[in-house]
Backbone atoms as SQL, in Angstrom:
CREATE TABLE atoms (id INTEGER PRIMARY KEY, chain TEXT, resi INTEGER, resn TEXT, atom TEXT, x REAL, y REAL, z REAL);
INSERT INTO atoms VALUES
  (1, 'A', 1, 'MET', 'N', 105.993, 96.038, 79.215),
  (2, 'A', 1, 'MET', 'CA', 105.004, 95.503, 80.131),
  (3, 'A', 1, 'MET', 'C', 104.616, 94.106, 79.673),
  (4, 'A', 2, 'LYS', 'N', 104.318, 93.289, 80.652),
  (5, 'A', 2, 'LYS', 'CA', 103.884, 91.929, 80.360),
  (6, 'A', 2, 'LYS', 'C', 102.905, 91.492, 81.443),
  (7, 'A', 3, 'ILE', 'N', 101.866, 90.780, 81.053),
  (8, 'A', 3, 'ILE', 'CA', 100.887, 90.255, 82.004),
  (9, 'A', 3, 'ILE', 'C', 100.948, 88.739, 81.958),
  (10, 'A', 4, 'MET', 'N', 101.136, 88.141, 83.127),
  (11, 'A', 4, 'MET', 'CA', 101.163, 86.692, 83.243),
  (12, 'A', 4, 'MET', 'C', 99.831, 86.245, 83.853),
  (13, 'A', 5, 'LYS', 'N', 99.109, 85.394, 83.165),
  (14, 'A', 5, 'LYS', 'CA', 97.798, 84.940, 83.615),
  (15, 'A', 5, 'LYS', 'C', 97.946, 83.753, 84.568),
  (16, 'A', 6, 'ARG', 'N', 97.214, 83.801, 85.670),
  (17, 'A', 6, 'ARG', 'CA', 97.272, 82.739, 86.676),
  (18, 'A', 6, 'ARG', 'C', 96.968, 81.369, 86.056),
  (19, 'A', 7, 'GLU', 'N', 95.969, 81.313, 85.185),
  (20, 'A', 7, 'GLU', 'CA', 95.581, 80.035, 84.594),
  (21, 'A', 7, 'GLU', 'C', 96.646, 79.478, 83.657),
  (22, 'A', 8, 'GLU', 'N', 97.591, 80.302, 83.242),
  (23, 'A', 8, 'GLU', 'CA', 98.680, 79.841, 82.374),
  (24, 'A', 8, 'GLU', 'C', 99.904, 79.397, 83.174),
  (25, 'A', 9, 'ARG', 'N', 99.834, 79.519, 84.492),
  (26, 'A', 9, 'ARG', 'CA', 100.941, 79.152, 85.380),
  (27, 'A', 9, 'ARG', 'C', 100.434, 78.123, 86.391),
  (28, 'A', 10, 'PRO', 'N', 100.314, 76.857, 85.990),
  (29, 'A', 10, 'PRO', 'CA', 99.734, 75.859, 86.902),
  (30, 'A', 10, 'PRO', 'C', 100.605, 75.616, 88.131),
  (31, 'A', 11, 'LEU', 'N', 99.932, 75.229, 89.203),
  (32, 'A', 11, 'LEU', 'CA', 100.638, 74.840, 90.418),
  (33, 'A', 11, 'LEU', 'C', 101.407, 73.552, 90.171),
  (34, 'A', 12, 'GLN', 'N', 102.618, 73.491, 90.726),
  (35, 'A', 12, 'GLN', 'CA', 103.465, 72.308, 90.638),
  (36, 'A', 12, 'GLN', 'C', 103.824, 71.886, 92.063),
  (37, 'A', 13, 'PRO', 'N', 103.860, 70.595, 92.334),
  (38, 'A', 13, 'PRO', 'CA', 104.246, 70.158, 93.677),
  (39, 'A', 13, 'PRO', 'C', 105.683, 70.579, 94.007),
  (40, 'A', 14, 'VAL', 'N', 105.897, 70.951, 95.255),
  (41, 'A', 14, 'VAL', 'CA', 107.243, 71.239, 95.750),
  (42, 'A', 14, 'VAL', 'C', 107.790, 69.923, 96.282),
  (43, 'A', 15, 'ASN', 'N', 108.855, 69.437, 95.674),
  (44, 'A', 15, 'ASN', 'CA', 109.398, 68.133, 96.036),
  (45, 'A', 15, 'ASN', 'C', 110.639, 68.213, 96.917),
  (46, 'A', 16, 'ALA', 'N', 110.914, 69.381, 97.472),
  (47, 'A', 16, 'ALA', 'CA', 112.078, 69.547, 98.342),
  (48, 'A', 16, 'ALA', 'C', 111.900, 68.719, 99.612),
  (49, 'A', 17, 'GLU', 'N', 112.997, 68.192, 100.129),
  (50, 'A', 17, 'GLU', 'CA', 112.952, 67.422, 101.363),
  (51, 'A', 17, 'GLU', 'C', 112.350, 68.268, 102.475),
  (52, 'A', 18, 'GLY', 'N', 111.367, 67.733, 103.163),
  (53, 'A', 18, 'GLY', 'CA', 110.708, 68.443, 104.249),
  (54, 'A', 18, 'GLY', 'C', 109.441, 69.179, 103.841),
  (55, 'A', 19, 'ALA', 'N', 109.193, 69.312, 102.535),
  (56, 'A', 19, 'ALA', 'CA', 107.961, 69.952, 102.066),
  (57, 'A', 19, 'ALA', 'C', 106.813, 68.955, 102.180),
  (58, 'A', 20, 'VAL', 'N', 105.708, 69.399, 102.771),
  (59, 'A', 20, 'VAL', 'CA', 104.528, 68.555, 102.954),
  (60, 'A', 20, 'VAL', 'C', 103.312, 69.298, 102.411),
  (61, 'A', 21, 'LYS', 'N', 102.673, 68.727, 101.389),
  (62, 'A', 21, 'LYS', 'CA', 101.444, 69.289, 100.822),
  (63, 'A', 21, 'LYS', 'C', 101.623, 70.736, 100.352),
  (64, 'A', 22, 'VAL', 'N', 102.727, 71.009, 99.638),
  (65, 'A', 22, 'VAL', 'CA', 103.028, 72.359, 99.153),
  (66, 'A', 22, 'VAL', 'C', 103.104, 72.345, 97.636),
  (67, 'A', 23, 'SER', 'N', 102.486, 73.357, 97.018),
  (68, 'A', 23, 'SER', 'CA', 102.573, 73.558, 95.574),
  (69, 'A', 23, 'SER', 'C', 102.969, 75.004, 95.305),
  (70, 'A', 24, 'VAL', 'N', 103.571, 75.228, 94.139),
  (71, 'A', 24, 'VAL', 'CA', 104.006, 76.577, 93.773),
  (72, 'A', 24, 'VAL', 'C', 103.698, 76.842, 92.310),
  (73, 'A', 25, 'SER', 'N', 103.349, 78.074, 92.026),
  (74, 'A', 25, 'SER', 'CA', 103.188, 78.559, 90.663),
  (75, 'A', 25, 'SER', 'C', 104.142, 79.732, 90.501),
  (76, 'A', 26, 'LYS', 'N', 105.061, 79.615, 89.560),
  (77, 'A', 26, 'LYS', 'CA', 106.026, 80.694, 89.328),
  (78, 'A', 26, 'LYS', 'C', 105.377, 81.732, 88.424),
  (79, 'A', 27, 'MET', 'N', 104.918, 82.813, 89.046),
  (80, 'A', 27, 'MET', 'CA', 104.127, 83.818, 88.342),
  (81, 'A', 27, 'MET', 'C', 104.970, 84.803, 87.549),
  (82, 'A', 28, 'VAL', 'N', 106.112, 85.220, 88.081),
  (83, 'A', 28, 'VAL', 'CA', 107.032, 86.128, 87.380),
  (84, 'A', 28, 'VAL', 'C', 108.436, 85.579, 87.567),
  (85, 'A', 29, 'THR', 'N', 109.141, 85.376, 86.456),
  (86, 'A', 29, 'THR', 'CA', 110.471, 84.795, 86.500),
  (87, 'A', 29, 'THR', 'C', 111.429, 85.584, 85.615),
  (88, 'A', 30, 'GLU', 'N', 112.670, 85.198, 85.669),
  (89, 'A', 30, 'GLU', 'CA', 113.678, 85.812, 84.807),
  (90, 'A', 30, 'GLU', 'C', 113.309, 85.622, 83.333),
  (91, 'A', 31, 'SER', 'N', 112.754, 84.471, 82.987),
  (92, 'A', 31, 'SER', 'CA', 112.393, 84.219, 81.587),
  (93, 'A', 31, 'SER', 'C', 111.238, 85.106, 81.114),
  (94, 'A', 32, 'ASP', 'N', 110.525, 85.729, 82.055),
  (95, 'A', 32, 'ASP', 'CA', 109.489, 86.700, 81.684),
  (96, 'A', 32, 'ASP', 'C', 110.080, 88.083, 81.430),
  (97, 'A', 33, 'GLY', 'N', 111.369, 88.228, 81.706),
  (98, 'A', 33, 'GLY', 'CA', 112.037, 89.508, 81.507),
  (99, 'A', 33, 'GLY', 'C', 112.264, 90.290, 82.786),
  (100, 'A', 34, 'SER', 'N', 111.933, 89.703, 83.936),
  (101, 'A', 34, 'SER', 'CA', 112.166, 90.400, 85.196),
  (102, 'A', 34, 'SER', 'C', 113.666, 90.506, 85.449),
  (103, 'A', 35, 'PRO', 'N', 114.186, 91.710, 85.664),
  (104, 'A', 35, 'PRO', 'CA', 115.632, 91.864, 85.826),
  (105, 'A', 35, 'PRO', 'C', 116.167, 91.557, 87.222),
  (106, 'A', 36, 'THR', 'N', 115.311, 91.604, 88.262),
  (107, 'A', 36, 'THR', 'CA', 115.855, 91.459, 89.617),
  (108, 'A', 36, 'THR', 'C', 115.068, 90.549, 90.550),
  (109, 'A', 37, 'ALA', 'N', 113.753, 90.370, 90.336),
  (110, 'A', 37, 'ALA', 'CA', 112.934, 89.662, 91.322),
  (111, 'A', 37, 'ALA', 'C', 112.036, 88.623, 90.665),
  (112, 'A', 38, 'ALA', 'N', 111.691, 87.616, 91.466),
  (113, 'A', 38, 'ALA', 'CA', 110.745, 86.579, 91.052),
  (114, 'A', 38, 'ALA', 'C', 109.571, 86.600, 92.025),
  (115, 'A', 39, 'MET', 'N', 108.382, 86.301, 91.502),
  (116, 'A', 39, 'MET', 'CA', 107.192, 86.234, 92.332),
  (117, 'A', 39, 'MET', 'C', 106.564, 84.857, 92.165),
  (118, 'A', 40, 'ARG', 'N', 106.319, 84.212, 93.312),
  (119, 'A', 40, 'ARG', 'CA', 105.725, 82.877, 93.294),
  (120, 'A', 40, 'ARG', 'C', 104.445, 82.869, 94.119),
  (121, 'A', 41, 'LEU', 'N', 103.476, 82.075, 93.692),
  (122, 'A', 41, 'LEU', 'CA', 102.263, 81.831, 94.458),
  (123, 'A', 41, 'LEU', 'C', 102.394, 80.449, 95.073),
  (124, 'A', 42, 'PHE', 'N', 102.365, 80.381, 96.400),
  (125, 'A', 42, 'PHE', 'CA', 102.416, 79.111, 97.110),
  (126, 'A', 42, 'PHE', 'C', 101.034, 78.749, 97.630),
  (127, 'A', 43, 'GLU', 'N', 100.707, 77.468, 97.570),
  (128, 'A', 43, 'GLU', 'CA', 99.522, 76.932, 98.218),
  (129, 'A', 43, 'GLU', 'C', 99.966, 75.776, 99.101),
  (130, 'A', 44, 'ILE', 'N', 99.593, 75.869, 100.369),
  (131, 'A', 44, 'ILE', 'CA', 99.934, 74.841, 101.352),
  (132, 'A', 44, 'ILE', 'C', 98.621, 74.278, 101.881),
  (133, 'A', 45, 'GLU', 'N', 98.416, 73.003, 101.687),
  (134, 'A', 45, 'GLU', 'CA', 97.175, 72.360, 102.122),
  (135, 'A', 45, 'GLU', 'C', 97.142, 72.237, 103.647),
  (136, 'A', 46, 'PRO', 'N', 95.935, 72.077, 104.230),
  (137, 'A', 46, 'PRO', 'CA', 95.854, 71.881, 105.672),
  (138, 'A', 46, 'PRO', 'C', 96.778, 70.745, 106.130),
  (139, 'A', 47, 'GLY', 'N', 97.506, 71.004, 107.210),
  (140, 'A', 47, 'GLY', 'CA', 98.469, 70.032, 107.716),
  (141, 'A', 47, 'GLY', 'C', 99.806, 70.070, 107.010),
  (142, 'A', 48, 'GLY', 'N', 99.957, 70.953, 106.042),
  (143, 'A', 48, 'GLY', 'CA', 101.199, 71.026, 105.269),
  (144, 'A', 48, 'GLY', 'C', 102.142, 72.116, 105.746),
  (145, 'A', 49, 'ASN', 'N', 103.369, 72.057, 105.218),
  (146, 'A', 49, 'ASN', 'CA', 104.390, 73.055, 105.560),
  (147, 'A', 49, 'ASN', 'C', 105.488, 73.076, 104.509),
  (148, 'A', 50, 'THR', 'N', 106.171, 74.199, 104.429),
  (149, 'A', 50, 'THR', 'CA', 107.376, 74.285, 103.615),
  (150, 'A', 50, 'THR', 'C', 108.532, 73.694, 104.422),
  (151, 'A', 51, 'PRO', 'N', 109.644, 73.380, 103.784),
  (152, 'A', 51, 'PRO', 'CA', 110.786, 72.841, 104.531),
  (153, 'A', 51, 'PRO', 'C', 111.361, 73.878, 105.510),
  (154, 'A', 52, 'TRP', 'N', 111.972, 73.402, 106.568),
  (155, 'A', 52, 'TRP', 'CA', 112.751, 74.242, 107.475),
  (156, 'A', 52, 'TRP', 'C', 114.043, 74.559, 106.727),
  (157, 'A', 53, 'HIS', 'N', 114.318, 75.834, 106.468),
  (158, 'A', 53, 'HIS', 'CA', 115.461, 76.168, 105.615),
  (159, 'A', 53, 'HIS', 'C', 115.954, 77.591, 105.864),
  (160, 'A', 54, 'THR', 'N', 117.071, 77.879, 105.259),
  (161, 'A', 54, 'THR', 'CA', 117.645, 79.220, 105.286),
  (162, 'A', 54, 'THR', 'C', 118.333, 79.479, 103.949),
  (163, 'A', 55, 'HIS', 'N', 118.548, 80.751, 103.650),
  (164, 'A', 55, 'HIS', 'CA', 119.233, 81.158, 102.422),
  (165, 'A', 55, 'HIS', 'C', 119.697, 82.598, 102.588),
  (166, 'A', 56, 'PRO', 'N', 120.607, 83.054, 101.748),
  (167, 'A', 56, 'PRO', 'CA', 121.191, 84.382, 101.934),
  (168, 'A', 56, 'PRO', 'C', 120.377, 85.538, 101.345),
  (169, 'A', 57, 'TRP', 'N', 119.101, 85.329, 101.050),
  (170, 'A', 57, 'TRP', 'CA', 118.255, 86.414, 100.547),
  (171, 'A', 57, 'TRP', 'C', 116.992, 86.484, 101.385),
  (172, 'A', 58, 'GLU', 'N', 116.317, 87.620, 101.290),
  (173, 'A', 58, 'GLU', 'CA', 115.071, 87.829, 102.011),
  (174, 'A', 58, 'GLU', 'C', 113.891, 87.197, 101.275),
  (175, 'A', 59, 'HIS', 'N', 112.826, 86.932, 102.039),
  (176, 'A', 59, 'HIS', 'CA', 111.510, 86.604, 101.485),
  (177, 'A', 59, 'HIS', 'C', 110.619, 87.802, 101.794),
  (178, 'A', 60, 'VAL', 'N', 109.906, 88.294, 100.816),
  (179, 'A', 60, 'VAL', 'CA', 108.850, 89.268, 101.037),
  (180, 'A', 60, 'VAL', 'C', 107.555, 88.525, 100.725),
  (181, 'A', 61, 'VAL', 'N', 106.675, 88.403, 101.713),
  (182, 'A', 61, 'VAL', 'CA', 105.516, 87.515, 101.610),
  (183, 'A', 61, 'VAL', 'C', 104.238, 88.297, 101.889),
  (184, 'A', 62, 'PHE', 'N', 103.157, 87.923, 101.167),
  (185, 'A', 62, 'PHE', 'CA', 101.842, 88.525, 101.389),
  (186, 'A', 62, 'PHE', 'C', 100.805, 87.406, 101.467),
  (187, 'A', 63, 'GLY', 'N', 100.074, 87.354, 102.578),
  (188, 'A', 63, 'GLY', 'CA', 99.048, 86.339, 102.754),
  (189, 'A', 63, 'GLY', 'C', 97.802, 86.659, 101.942),
  (190, 'A', 64, 'ILE', 'N', 97.281, 85.644, 101.239),
  (191, 'A', 64, 'ILE', 'CA', 96.094, 85.829, 100.396),
  (192, 'A', 64, 'ILE', 'C', 94.873, 85.113, 100.978),
  (193, 'A', 65, 'ALA', 'N', 95.056, 83.884, 101.460),
  (194, 'A', 65, 'ALA', 'CA', 93.936, 83.104, 101.992),
  (195, 'A', 65, 'ALA', 'C', 94.462, 82.117, 103.012),
  (196, 'A', 66, 'GLY', 'N', 93.589, 81.741, 103.954),
  (197, 'A', 66, 'GLY', 'CA', 93.952, 80.747, 104.949),
  (198, 'A', 66, 'GLY', 'C', 94.671, 81.363, 106.138),
  (199, 'A', 67, 'ARG', 'N', 95.086, 80.483, 107.054),
  (200, 'A', 67, 'ARG', 'CA', 95.814, 80.893, 108.262),
  (201, 'A', 67, 'ARG', 'C', 97.123, 80.130, 108.315),
  (202, 'A', 68, 'GLY', 'N', 98.188, 80.858, 108.621),
  (203, 'A', 68, 'GLY', 'CA', 99.492, 80.220, 108.688),
  (204, 'A', 68, 'GLY', 'C', 100.292, 80.677, 109.875),
  (205, 'A', 69, 'THR', 'N', 101.364, 79.944, 110.117),
  (206, 'A', 69, 'THR', 'CA', 102.364, 80.358, 111.093),
  (207, 'A', 69, 'THR', 'C', 103.700, 80.419, 110.385),
  (208, 'A', 70, 'LEU', 'N', 104.363, 81.539, 110.510),
  (209, 'A', 70, 'LEU', 'CA', 105.754, 81.666, 110.086),
  (210, 'A', 70, 'LEU', 'C', 106.578, 81.253, 111.286),
  (211, 'A', 71, 'LYS', 'N', 107.245, 80.112, 111.178),
  (212, 'A', 71, 'LYS', 'CA', 108.116, 79.631, 112.245),
  (213, 'A', 71, 'LYS', 'C', 109.533, 80.059, 111.898),
  (214, 'A', 72, 'SER', 'N', 110.234, 80.562, 112.882),
  (215, 'A', 72, 'SER', 'CA', 111.603, 81.004, 112.639),
  (216, 'A', 72, 'SER', 'C', 112.441, 80.795, 113.880),
  (217, 'A', 73, 'GLU', 'N', 113.735, 80.866, 113.691),
  (218, 'A', 73, 'GLU', 'CA', 114.646, 80.765, 114.819),
  (219, 'A', 73, 'GLU', 'C', 114.424, 81.907, 115.808),
  (220, 'A', 74, 'ASN', 'N', 113.714, 82.946, 115.381),
  (221, 'A', 74, 'ASN', 'CA', 113.437, 84.103, 116.231),
  (222, 'A', 74, 'ASN', 'C', 112.048, 84.061, 116.851),
  (223, 'A', 75, 'GLY', 'N', 111.319, 82.940, 116.680),
  (224, 'A', 75, 'GLY', 'CA', 109.983, 82.809, 117.239),
  (225, 'A', 75, 'GLY', 'C', 108.963, 82.503, 116.159),
  (226, 'A', 76, 'ASP', 'N', 107.711, 82.361, 116.565),
  (227, 'A', 76, 'ASP', 'CA', 106.618, 82.042, 115.651),
  (228, 'A', 76, 'ASP', 'C', 105.670, 83.225, 115.570),
  (229, 'A', 77, 'ALA', 'N', 105.069, 83.411, 114.379),
  (230, 'A', 77, 'ALA', 'CA', 104.092, 84.480, 114.192),
  (231, 'A', 77, 'ALA', 'C', 102.971, 83.978, 113.302),
  (232, 'A', 78, 'GLU', 'N', 101.732, 84.093, 113.786),
  (233, 'A', 78, 'GLU', 'CA', 100.578, 83.710, 112.968),
  (234, 'A', 78, 'GLU', 'C', 100.259, 84.845, 112.003),
  (235, 'A', 79, 'PHE', 'N', 99.741, 84.456, 110.829),
  (236, 'A', 79, 'PHE', 'CA', 99.375, 85.462, 109.827),
  (237, 'A', 79, 'PHE', 'C', 98.207, 84.960, 109.003),
  (238, 'A', 80, 'GLY', 'N', 97.601, 85.877, 108.286),
  (239, 'A', 80, 'GLY', 'CA', 96.458, 85.541, 107.452),
  (240, 'A', 80, 'GLY', 'C', 96.337, 86.487, 106.280),
  (241, 'A', 81, 'PRO', 'N', 95.201, 86.476, 105.618),
  (242, 'A', 81, 'PRO', 'CA', 94.996, 87.320, 104.443),
  (243, 'A', 81, 'PRO', 'C', 95.224, 88.797, 104.770),
  (244, 'A', 82, 'GLY', 'N', 95.971, 89.458, 103.915),
  (245, 'A', 82, 'GLY', 'CA', 96.247, 90.877, 104.085),
  (246, 'A', 82, 'GLY', 'C', 97.481, 91.190, 104.901),
  (247, 'A', 83, 'ASP', 'N', 98.119, 90.166, 105.477),
  (248, 'A', 83, 'ASP', 'CA', 99.332, 90.392, 106.262),
  (249, 'A', 83, 'ASP', 'C', 100.563, 90.288, 105.363),
  (250, 'A', 84, 'ALA', 'N', 101.513, 91.193, 105.578),
  (251, 'A', 84, 'ALA', 'CA', 102.797, 91.160, 104.879),
  (252, 'A', 84, 'ALA', 'C', 103.865, 90.708, 105.859),
  (253, 'A', 85, 'LEU', 'N', 104.810, 89.900, 105.369),
  (254, 'A', 85, 'LEU', 'CA', 105.868, 89.364, 106.216),
  (255, 'A', 85, 'LEU', 'C', 107.214, 89.589, 105.537),
  (256, 'A', 86, 'LEU', 'N', 108.223, 89.780, 106.341),
  (257, 'A', 86, 'LEU', 'CA', 109.594, 89.867, 105.848),
  (258, 'A', 86, 'LEU', 'C', 110.430, 88.852, 106.603),
  (259, 'A', 87, 'VAL', 'N', 111.024, 87.917, 105.880),
  (260, 'A', 87, 'VAL', 'CA', 111.963, 86.960, 106.456),
  (261, 'A', 87, 'VAL', 'C', 113.349, 87.449, 106.077),
  (262, 'A', 88, 'ASP', 'N', 114.168, 87.706, 107.079),
  (263, 'A', 88, 'ASP', 'CA', 115.506, 88.260, 106.837),
  (264, 'A', 88, 'ASP', 'C', 116.445, 87.249, 106.190),
  (265, 'A', 89, 'PRO', 'N', 117.430, 87.733, 105.439),
  (266, 'A', 89, 'PRO', 'CA', 118.457, 86.835, 104.904),
  (267, 'A', 89, 'PRO', 'C', 119.128, 86.061, 106.035),
  (268, 'A', 90, 'GLY', 'N', 119.331, 84.766, 105.822),
  (269, 'A', 90, 'GLY', 'CA', 120.015, 83.934, 106.807),
  (270, 'A', 90, 'GLY', 'C', 119.151, 83.459, 107.957),
  (271, 'A', 91, 'GLU', 'N', 117.875, 83.843, 108.004),
  (272, 'A', 91, 'GLU', 'CA', 116.985, 83.442, 109.098),
  (273, 'A', 91, 'GLU', 'C', 116.369, 82.067, 108.811),
  (274, 'A', 92, 'GLN', 'N', 116.603, 81.088, 109.680),
  (275, 'A', 92, 'GLN', 'CA', 115.986, 79.766, 109.551),
  (276, 'A', 92, 'GLN', 'C', 114.475, 79.938, 109.689),
  (277, 'A', 93, 'HIS', 'N', 113.696, 79.282, 108.799),
  (278, 'A', 93, 'HIS', 'CA', 112.257, 79.490, 108.838),
  (279, 'A', 93, 'HIS', 'C', 111.508, 78.416, 108.045),
  (280, 'A', 94, 'ASN', 'N', 110.198, 78.382, 108.253),
  (281, 'A', 94, 'ASN', 'CA', 109.273, 77.671, 107.372),
  (282, 'A', 94, 'ASN', 'C', 107.879, 78.234, 107.572),
  (283, 'A', 95, 'PHE', 'N', 106.980, 77.885, 106.654),
  (284, 'A', 95, 'PHE', 'CA', 105.589, 78.310, 106.702),
  (285, 'A', 95, 'PHE', 'C', 104.732, 77.076, 106.934),
  (286, 'A', 96, 'VAL', 'N', 103.793, 77.177, 107.872),
  (287, 'A', 96, 'VAL', 'CA', 102.948, 76.050, 108.246),
  (288, 'A', 96, 'VAL', 'C', 101.488, 76.462, 108.120),
  (289, 'A', 97, 'ASN', 'N', 100.676, 75.628, 107.476),
  (290, 'A', 97, 'ASN', 'CA', 99.238, 75.865, 107.420),
  (291, 'A', 97, 'ASN', 'C', 98.644, 75.403, 108.749),
  (292, 'A', 98, 'VAL', 'N', 98.023, 76.327, 109.491),
  (293, 'A', 98, 'VAL', 'CA', 97.429, 75.989, 110.782),
  (294, 'A', 98, 'VAL', 'C', 95.904, 76.028, 110.726),
  (295, 'A', 99, 'GLY', 'N', 95.350, 76.161, 109.516),
  (296, 'A', 99, 'GLY', 'CA', 93.906, 76.233, 109.360),
  (297, 'A', 99, 'GLY', 'C', 93.333, 74.996, 108.696),
  (298, 'A', 100, 'ASP', 'N', 92.069, 75.110, 108.304),
  (299, 'A', 100, 'ASP', 'CA', 91.389, 73.984, 107.673),
  (300, 'A', 100, 'ASP', 'C', 91.069, 74.241, 106.202),
  (301, 'A', 101, 'GLU', 'N', 91.692, 75.257, 105.628),
  (302, 'A', 101, 'GLU', 'CA', 91.585, 75.541, 104.200),
  (303, 'A', 101, 'GLU', 'C', 92.985, 75.806, 103.657),
  (304, 'A', 102, 'PRO', 'N', 93.162, 75.788, 102.344),
  (305, 'A', 102, 'PRO', 'CA', 94.504, 76.037, 101.803),
  (306, 'A', 102, 'PRO', 'C', 95.047, 77.403, 102.237),
  (307, 'A', 103, 'LEU', 'N', 96.313, 77.423, 102.586),
  (308, 'A', 103, 'LEU', 'CA', 97.043, 78.649, 102.875),
  (309, 'A', 103, 'LEU', 'C', 97.650, 79.109, 101.560),
  (310, 'A', 104, 'LYS', 'N', 97.311, 80.312, 101.121),
  (311, 'A', 104, 'LYS', 'CA', 97.831, 80.854, 99.868),
  (312, 'A', 104, 'LYS', 'C', 98.626, 82.099, 100.179),
  (313, 'A', 105, 'LEU', 'N', 99.845, 82.151, 99.641),
  (314, 'A', 105, 'LEU', 'CA', 100.682, 83.318, 99.867),
  (315, 'A', 105, 'LEU', 'C', 101.518, 83.624, 98.637),
  (316, 'A', 106, 'ILE', 'N', 101.781, 84.907, 98.471),
  (317, 'A', 106, 'ILE', 'CA', 102.682, 85.393, 97.422),
  (318, 'A', 106, 'ILE', 'C', 104.048, 85.579, 98.062),
  (319, 'A', 107, 'CYS', 'N', 105.082, 85.115, 97.384),
  (320, 'A', 107, 'CYS', 'CA', 106.451, 85.236, 97.888),
  (321, 'A', 107, 'CYS', 'C', 107.311, 85.870, 96.796),
  (322, 'A', 108, 'VAL', 'N', 107.971, 86.972, 97.139),
  (323, 'A', 108, 'VAL', 'CA', 108.858, 87.667, 96.208),
  (324, 'A', 108, 'VAL', 'C', 110.296, 87.500, 96.710),
  (325, 'A', 109, 'VAL', 'N', 111.159, 87.071, 95.819),
  (326, 'A', 109, 'VAL', 'CA', 112.577, 86.864, 96.147),
  (327, 'A', 109, 'VAL', 'C', 113.451, 87.418, 95.016),
  (328, 'A', 110, 'PRO', 'N', 114.724, 87.667, 95.297),
  (329, 'A', 110, 'PRO', 'CA', 115.636, 88.002, 94.200),
  (330, 'A', 110, 'PRO', 'C', 115.722, 86.820, 93.241),
  (331, 'A', 111, 'LEU', 'N', 116.073, 87.073, 92.006),
  (332, 'A', 111, 'LEU', 'CA', 116.139, 86.015, 91.004),
  (333, 'A', 111, 'LEU', 'C', 117.002, 84.843, 91.453),
  (334, 'A', 112, 'LYS', 'N', 118.092, 85.102, 92.178),
  (335, 'A', 112, 'LYS', 'CA', 118.949, 83.994, 92.629),
  (336, 'A', 112, 'LYS', 'C', 118.209, 83.056, 93.577),
  (337, 'A', 113, 'GLY', 'N', 117.099, 83.511, 94.172),
  (338, 'A', 113, 'GLY', 'CA', 116.300, 82.686, 95.069),
  (339, 'A', 113, 'GLY', 'C', 115.237, 81.878, 94.359),
  (340, 'A', 114, 'ASP', 'N', 115.169, 81.994, 93.040),
  (341, 'A', 114, 'ASP', 'CA', 114.123, 81.315, 92.279),
  (342, 'A', 114, 'ASP', 'C', 114.695, 80.204, 91.424),
  (343, 'A', 115, 'LYS', 'N', 115.847, 79.703, 91.769),
  (344, 'A', 115, 'LYS', 'CA', 116.489, 78.642, 90.967),
  (345, 'A', 115, 'LYS', 'C', 116.043, 77.283, 91.419);
C-alpha cells in the first residue's frame, strides 16, 4: 500500500498543442508501483479546454468541481461534480470548462496513456 499526498504532487501546466488554461497533477503513476493504471487530477480554468485528441485507450473520468462539457465526435455532454464519464478508445474528444470556477476532474488511464 502507498498513499500519495495531494500537496506532494503539484499541478503542472499542460503544454500540449491546443491545451488552454489546463494543469495536471499526476497522482498515481508507474513509478509509484501501479502495475496497470495511472490517475491524474486535471484543473481547467474558466475559458480553458484540453486539446481535441484521440488515443487507443479509454478515459475513466470523475468530476470533482466546476461545470464542464465533454465534447466528442459522438456529441456533447455537460457534467459536474459527482458525474462519472467514459470516453471510449479511439473517440475524438476534449474537455471544456463552461463555468466560472475551475473545472476539476480525476482521469484514470492505462499506464501507456500516462506517457
